[in-house]
C-alpha positions in Angstrom: 98.1 73.5 87.4 99.3 77.0 86.7 100.8 78.3 89.9 101.1 81.8 88.4 97.3 81.9 88.4 96.9 81.3 92.1 100.0 83.1 93.6 98.9 86.7 94.2 100.8 89.6 95.7 100.2 88.6 99.3 98.7 85.1 99.3 97.6 82.1 97.3 94.0 81.9 96.0 92.0 80.1 93.4 89.0 77.9 92.5 89.1 74.6 94.3 89.9 71.6 92.2 90.3 73.7 89.1 93.1 76.0 90.1 94.1 74.7 93.6 93.8 71.2 94.9 95.5 68.9 97.5 98.4 68.0 95.2 99.3 71.7 94.7 98.8 72.6 98.4 101.0 69.7 99.5 103.8 71.1 97.4 103.2 74.6 98.7 103.3 73.2 102.3 106.7 71.6 101.6 108.0 74.8 100.0 106.7 76.9 102.9 108.5 74.7 105.4 111.7 75.0 103.4 111.6 78.8 102.9 110.8 79.6 106.5 113.4 77.2 107.8 111.5 76.7 111.0 111.4 73.5 113.1 107.6 73.9 113.7 104.8 75.8 112.0 101.2 76.6 112.9 98.4 75.6 110.6 94.8 76.8 110.8 91.7 76.7 108.6 88.3 78.3 108.0 84.9 76.7 107.6 85.0 76.1 103.8 84.1 72.6 102.6 87.5 72.3 101.0 89.5 73.7 103.9 89.8 70.5 105.9 91.3 68.4 103.0 93.5 71.2 101.9 94.8 71.8 105.5 95.5 68.1 105.7 97.5 68.3 102.4 99.4 71.3 103.6 100.3 69.6 106.9 101.5 66.5 104.9 103.8 68.7 102.8 105.3 70.3 105.9 106.0 67.1 107.8 107.5 65.5 104.7 110.2 68.1 105.1 110.9 67.0 108.7 109.1 70.0 110.2 106.5 69.7 113.0 103.0 71.1 112.7 100.9 72.6 115.4 97.3 72.2 114.1 95.0 74.8 115.6 92.0 73.7 113.6 89.1 76.0 112.9 90.1 79.6 113.7 89.8 83.2 112.4 92.8 84.4 110.5 93.7 86.9 113.2 93.7 84.1 115.7 96.2 82.3 113.5 98.4 85.4 113.5 98.1 85.5 117.3 99.2 81.8 117.4 102.1 82.6 115.2 103.2 85.4 117.5 102.4 83.6 120.7 104.2 80.4 119.8 106.9 82.2 117.8 106.4 80.0 114.7 105.6 80.6 111.0 101.9 80.2 110.3 99.5 79.3 107.5 95.8 79.7 107.2 93.7 77.8 104.7 91.1 80.4 103.6 89.9 82.4 100.7 88.7 85.3 102.9 85.8 87.0 101.3 85.7 85.0 98.0 82.8 82.7 97.2 82.6 79.2 98.5 84.2 77.6 95.4 87.5 79.4 96.1 90.2 78.5 98.6 93.7 79.7 99.3 96.5 80.1 101.8 97.6 83.1 103.9 101.1 82.7 105.2 103.4 84.5 107.7 106.8 84.0 109.3 107.5 83.9 113.0 105.7 86.6 115.1 103.2 87.0 112.3 105.7 88.8 110.1 104.4 89.1 106.6 105.1 86.9 103.6 104.5 88.7 100.3 105.8 88.5 96.8 109.0 90.3 97.7 109.4 88.7 101.1 109.2 84.9 100.4 106.1 84.2 98.4 108.0 84.2 95.1 110.5 81.7 96.6 107.7 79.5 97.8 106.1 79.5 94.3 109.5 78.5 92.7 110.0 75.6 95.1 106.4 74.4 94.7 106.8 74.4 90.9 110.1 72.5 91.1 108.9 70.1 93.8 110.8 69.0 96.9 111.9 65.5 97.7 110.9 64.3 101.2 113.5 64.8 103.9 115.1 61.9 105.7 112.8 62.4 108.7 109.1 63.1 109.1 107.7 65.8 111.3 104.9 65.3 113.8 101.4 66.8 114.0 100.0 68.0 117.4 96.7 69.6 118.0 96.3 72.8 120.1 93.2 74.9 120.8 94.2 78.6 120.9 90.8 80.1 120.9 90.6 80.7 124.7 94.0 82.3 124.8 93.1 84.5 121.8 90.0 85.7 123.6 92.0 86.6 126.7 94.6 88.3 124.5 91.9 90.5 122.9 90.4 91.5 126.2 93.9 92.5 127.4 94.8 94.5 124.3 91.6 96.7 124.5 90.6 98.0 128.0 86.9 97.1 128.1 86.5 97.7 131.8 84.4 100.8 131.3 82.3 99.7 128.4 78.7 100.7 128.8 75.8 98.4 127.8 75.3 98.3 124.0 73.0 96.5 121.7 75.0 95.2 118.7 73.9 93.3 115.5 76.7 91.2 114.2 76.6 89.6 110.7 79.1 86.8 110.5 78.0 85.8 107.0 78.4 82.1 108.1 82.1 82.8 108.4 84.6 82.6 111.2 83.2 85.6 113.0 80.5 83.1 114.2 83.2 81.3 116.1 85.2 84.2 117.6 82.5 86.8 118.4 80.5 84.8 121.0 83.3 84.0 123.5 84.5 87.6 123.4 81.1 89.3 123.6 80.0 86.9 126.4 82.5 88.7 128.6 81.1 92.2 127.8 77.9 94.2 128.6 76.7 93.5 125.1 73.2 92.5 123.9 74.2 90.5 120.9 71.9 90.0 118.0 73.6 87.4 115.8 73.0 87.0 112.1 74.3 83.9 110.3 76.6 82.6 113.0 76.4 79.0 111.8 79.7 78.0 110.1 78.9 77.2 106.5 81.4 77.5 103.8 78.7 77.5 101.1 77.6 80.9 102.4 73.9 80.2 102.1 72.6 83.6 103.1 75.0 86.1 101.3 78.6 86.3 100.3 81.1 87.1 103.1 82.3 90.3 101.5 81.0 93.2 103.5 82.7 95.8 101.4 79.9 95.3 98.9 76.7 97.2 99.9 74.4 94.4 98.8 75.9 92.2 101.5 74.9 94.7 104.2 71.2 94.7 103.5 70.3 92.1 106.2 72.5 93.8 108.8 70.9 97.2 108.1 67.4 95.8 108.3 68.2 94.1 111.6 69.7 97.3 113.1 66.6 99.3 112.3 64.1 96.6 113.4 65.9 96.0 116.7 66.9 99.6 117.6 70.5 98.5 117.9 73.3 100.9 118.7 75.5 99.7 115.9 76.1 96.8 113.5 79.3 94.9 112.6 79.8 92.8 109.5 82.8 90.4 109.4 84.3 88.9 106.2 84.8 85.2 105.8 87.9 84.7 107.8 87.1 87.5 110.2 90.3 89.5 109.9 88.2 92.4 108.6 85.1 94.1 110.0 82.8 96.8 108.7 80.8 99.3 110.8 77.2 100.4 110.3 75.7 103.1 112.6 72.3 103.0 114.3 70.6 104.6 111.2 71.9 101.9 108.9 74.6 104.1 107.5 77.9 102.3 106.7 81.2 103.9 107.8 84.1 103.7 105.4 87.4 102.0 106.4 88.9 105.5 106.5 86.4 106.7 109.1 86.9 103.6 111.2 90.7 104.0 110.9 90.3 107.6 112.2 88.0 106.5 115.0 90.3 103.7 116.2 93.4 105.8 115.8 91.8 108.3 118.2 91.2 105.4 120.7 94.7 104.2 120.4 96.1 107.7 120.9 94.0 108.2 124.0 95.7 105.2 125.5 99.2 106.0 124.1 99.6 109.8 123.5 102.0 110.7 120.8 102.0 107.3 119.2 102.7 106.8 115.5 99.7 105.7 113.3 100.2 104.2 109.8 97.6 104.7 107.1 97.8 103.8 103.4 97.7 106.4 100.6 94.1 105.9 99.6 92.8 106.6 103.1 90.8 109.8 103.5 92.5 113.0 104.6 90.5 112.7 107.8 92.9 110.0 109.0 96.1 112.1 109.3 94.0 115.1 110.3 92.6 113.2 113.3 96.0 111.7 114.2 97.5 115.2 114.3 94.6 116.7 116.2 95.1 113.9 118.8 98.8 114.6 119.1 99.9 111.6 117.2 102.3 111.1 114.3 100.6 110.0 111.0 102.8 107.9 108.7 101.6 107.4 105.1 102.5 104.1 103.2 101.7 102.1 100.1 98.6 100.0 99.9 99.0 96.4 101.1 99.5 94.6 104.4 103.1 93.8 103.9 103.9 97.5 103.5 101.8 98.4 106.5 103.4 95.8 108.7 106.9 96.6 107.6 106.5 100.3 108.3 104.9 99.6 111.7 107.9 97.4 112.6 110.4 100.1 111.5 108.6 102.9 113.3 107.1 101.2 116.3 103.7 102.4 115.2 100.9 101.4 117.6 98.2 101.0 114.9 97.7 100.9 111.1 94.6 101.1 109.0 93.6 100.7 105.4 90.5 102.0 103.6 89.7 98.4 102.6 88.8 97.5 106.2 92.1 96.0 107.5 93.2 97.3 110.9 96.6 96.4 112.3 97.6 96.4 115.9 101.1 96.4 117.3 99.9 94.4 120.3 98.6 91.7 118.0 102.1 91.3 116.4 101.2 94.1 113.9 98.6 91.8 112.4 95.1 92.8 111.3 92.2 91.8 113.5 88.5 92.3 113.0 87.6 91.6 116.6 90.1 94.0 118.1 88.8 96.7 115.8 85.2 95.9 116.9 86.2 96.3 120.6 87.8 99.7 119.9 84.7 100.9 118.1 82.4 99.8 121.0 84.7 101.6 123.4 84.7 104.7 121.4 80.9 104.7 121.6 81.0 103.9 125.3 83.1 106.9 126.1 80.5 109.3 124.7 76.9 109.7 125.6 75.7 110.1 122.1 74.8 107.7 119.4 77.2 106.0 116.9 76.2 108.4 114.1 77.1 111.3 116.4 80.4 109.8 117.2 81.2 109.4 113.5 79.7 112.8 112.4 82.9 114.8 113.2 84.8 112.4 110.9 82.5 112.7 107.9 84.5 115.7 106.5 84.9 114.7 102.9 83.0 113.2 99.9 84.6 110.0 98.5 84.0 108.1 95.3 84.7 104.7 96.7 87.0 102.5 94.7 86.0 102.4 91.0 87.5 99.6 88.9 87.9 100.1 85.1 89.1 97.5 82.6 92.1 98.9 80.7 94.4 97.3 78.1 97.5 99.4 79.1 97.7 100.5 82.7 101.0 102.5 82.3 99.6 104.5 79.4 96.4 105.3 81.3 98.4 106.5 84.3 100.6 108.6 82.1 97.6 110.2 80.5 96.1 111.0 83.9 99.4 112.5 85.0 99.6 114.7 82.0 96.0 115.9 82.4 96.7 116.8 86.1 100.2 118.2 85.7 99.2 121.2 87.8 98.7 119.0 90.9 101.2 117.6 93.4 102.1 114.2 92.0 103.3 111.1 93.8 104.2 108.0 91.8 105.1 105.7 94.8 102.0 103.5 94.3 100.3 104.2 91.0 99.6 107.9 90.7 98.4 110.1 93.5 97.6 113.8 92.6 96.8 116.3 95.4 95.0 119.6 95.1 93.8 121.8 97.9 90.2 120.9 97.4 90.5 117.3 96.2 92.8 114.4 95.4 92.8 111.1 93.6 94.8 107.9 93.4 94.8 105.6 90.4 96.6 102.2 90.8 96.9 99.2 88.5 95.8 95.8 89.8 98.5 93.2 90.3 96.4 90.4 89.0 93.8 91.8 86.6 93.7 94.3 83.7 92.1 96.8 86.0 92.8 100.4 87.0 91.5 101.3 90.5 90.4 104.9 91.0 89.7 106.6 94.3 88.7 110.3 94.5 88.1 112.5 97.5 86.9 116.1 97.6 85.5 118.7 100.1 82.4 119.3 97.9 80.4 116.3 96.6 79.3 117.9 93.3 82.9 119.0 92.5 84.2 115.5 93.5 81.6 113.8 91.2 82.5 116.0 88.3 86.3 115.3 88.7 85.6 111.6 89.0 83.6 111.7 85.7 86.5 113.6 84.1 89.1 111.1 85.2 87.0 108.1 84.2 86.6 109.7 80.7 90.4 109.7 80.4 90.7 106.1 81.7 88.1 104.9 79.2 90.3 105.8 76.3 92.6 102.9 77.3 
């Protein structure tokens, strides 16, 4: 099998049995044990049909190198990160996140949930997996440990929920790991929970576990309106991401949620640094400054966010894609911690969720638009030439800032795609600029 096809910028992912199977995963497990150099590692898995056999193969690869495994079984990815931090061990999660059921993959980290990406160990793991490692002279052991109860306690310590007022919440777990983690957390809160698709089912019988796609929010929005709920939450397959919908059925972008949670974090820790990536809305740094915090802009991607958080001691980081990172969760992203912050933001105000969000809805945004291009570099060069009068930043693709609008165009690491995000004060103006930029991109 072609390992280049499954090793991405931050993780491993591919179609089960065609691109990724037990043989490949066993080799990756051995390579992971070798590269991390730890005496013990944590291994968790999601509910996909292929996750159990792949997790077993990964464990076999690890123990063949003389390294012990702590098997934490079925968990959300943020619970695996917690286990890595709590136990001070490298960790691996068998999951394909939001991808369809035929996919699977591996998310990996070092001790304390420190990121492993292409530049921080993933390339070395791929190289060793390709070469193959002979078994060590000794064999490691496998012990089972349930970390769910400790993770629940951890979440309820990180977010002060003591003053949460009663709220009615619809949660769509999409048959993913949110169905495991939400009940024990919400059972401790004054929450009337309306659950959608909490049964763990890796075939995703109701809809894909990809809440960034509007089609996958239809059932959630319907349930919010029919029940008169205060808000809705949609988790992705491994529950490290969550998406917010207000009481009117209006989704909130990742940027709005980042700004909202940043405000909560700054209320608890005045003057804290908050990290946001460069495709987040301008509302994020604006709110951080208004709250007396220090906004720090970084490249897109969890390894960059976590690295900058570690370097600066930032309390929180957010991405437009719905990843929210918490210093108190070992700088790892967590859907359930974000959900708790959102409900506390609502509890602190007498109004509705839409009224809490309204001050943050300052700009029009195109959303991420993907275009197939044959030559990413030439397309970016043409965009730069067409917008030479703007303030240009080439640190992650091309970002061009004007007073009334801005855009970022970035090439995909794995596909012949150019990703465009446009934001403007005026919707009509923003739509016109988006059309203009897409016209330039279409030439390539």
